[in-house]
C-alpha positions in Angstrom: 59.5 155.7 74.7 61.5 156.1 71.6 64.5 154.9 73.5 62.8 151.8 74.5 62.2 150.8 70.7 65.9 149.8 70.1 65.9 147.8 73.1 62.6 146.2 72.4 63.8 145.3 68.9 66.9 144.1 70.4 65.0 142.1 72.9 62.8 140.5 70.2 65.8 139.9 68.0 67.5 138.1 70.8 64.2 136.3 71.6 63.8 134.9 68.0 67.4 134.1 67.7 67.5 132.2 71.1 64.2 130.5 70.1 65.5 129.3 66.7 69.2 128.4 67.7 68.7 127.1 71.5 65.1 126.4 72.5 63.7 124.7 69.1 66.9 122.3 69.0 66.6 121.6 72.7 62.9 121.0 72.4 63.5 118.5 69.5 66.3 116.8 71.4 64.0 116.5 74.5 61.1 115.2 72.2 63.3 112.6 70.6 64.7 111.8 74.1 61.2 111.4 75.2 60.2 109.1 72.2 63.3 107.0 72.7 62.9 106.8 76.5 59.2 105.9 75.9 60.3 103.3 73.3 62.9 101.9 75.6 60.5 101.7 78.5 57.9 99.8 76.1 60.6 97.6 75.0 61.8 96.9 78.6 58.2 96.2 79.6 57.7 93.8 76.7 61.1 92.1 77.6 60.0 91.8 81.2 56.5 90.4 80.3 58.4 88.0 78.0 60.7 87.0 80.6 57.9 86.4 83.0 56.1 84.2 80.5 59.3 82.3 79.9 59.9 81.8 83.7 56.2 80.7 84.0 56.8 78.2 81.1 60.1 77.1 82.9 58.3 76.7 86.3 55.6 74.7 84.6 57.9 72.5 82.7 60.1 72.0 85.7 57.1 71.2 88.0 56.0 68.6 85.2 59.4 67.2 85.2 59.3 67.0 88.9 55.8 65.2 89.0 57.1 62.9 86.3 60.0 61.9 88.5 57.8 61.5 91.6 55.7 59.3 89.5 58.5 57.2 88.4 59.9 56.8 91.9 56.5 55.8 93.1 56.3 53.2 90.6 59.7 51.9 91.5 58.6 51.9 95.2 55.5 50.0 94.4 57.6 47.5 92.3 60.0 47.1 95.2 56.9 46.7 97.5 55.3 44.1 95.3 58.6 42.4 95.0 59.1 42.4 98.6 55.6 41.1 99.3 55.9 38.2 96.8 59.3 37.3 98.6 57.6 37.4 102.0 54.8 35.4 100.6 57.2 32.7 99.0 59.2 32.8 102.4 56.0 32.2 104.4 54.9 29.3 101.9 58.3 27.7 102.3 58.2 28.1 106.2 54.7 26.5 106.3 55.8 23.8 104.1 58.8 23.1 106.5 56.5 23.2 109.5 54.0 20.8 107.8 56.9 18.3 106.9 58.4 18.8 110.5 55.2 18.0 112.0 54.5 15.0 109.9 58.2 13.7 110.7 57.5 14.1 114.4 54.2 12.4 114.1 56.0 9.4 112.4 58.7 9.5 115.0 56.2 9.5 117.6 54.4 6.5 116.3 57.8 4.8 116.0 58.8 5.5 119.4 55.4 4.4 120.9 55.8 1.2 118.9 59.1 0.8 120.0 58.0 1.6 123.7 55.1 -0.7 123.5 57.1 -3.9 122.5 59.7 -3.6 124.9 57.0 -2.6 127.6 55.0 -5.7 126.9 58.2 -7.7 127.0 59.3 -6.1 130.0 55.9 -6.6 131.7 56.0 -10.4 130.6 59.5 -10.8 132.2 58.4 -9.0 135.4 55.4 -11.2 135.5 57.4 -14.1 134.9 59.9 -13.2 137.6 57.1 -12.4 140.1 55.3 -15.8 139.4 58.6 -17.6 139.6 59.2 -16.2 143.1 55.7 -17.1 144.2 56.2 -20.5 142.8 59.4 -20.9 144.8 58.0 -19.6 147.9 55.0 -21.5 147.6 57.2 -24.9 147.4 
């Protein structure tokens, strides 16, 4: 057993030497690395959540802008439809007035034509009557 004491001492000496020179610095480096990794992970998570918030804000603003564009387009379309309806109504009024004037003109022309036909018809009837009577008078003589 006495021969094992120097080996045990040497073993303990190597253990403490390795522990102080190798394992302790490695543990410190690993702890710092863990802290830095955890800090970087938290920073990345915060950056990711901030990016998601910004993305949501941008999407919200984009949707609001899109809705505003749609509202503006709808207003323009309604304006065009109102303008077109006004033009159609104006054209309809003009057409109705033109039809009314044409009907009045036709009525006037018909009255004039009837009068023109009535006077020559009466004269023609008188001439026919005179011619028939003149033949009868000649035949009776």
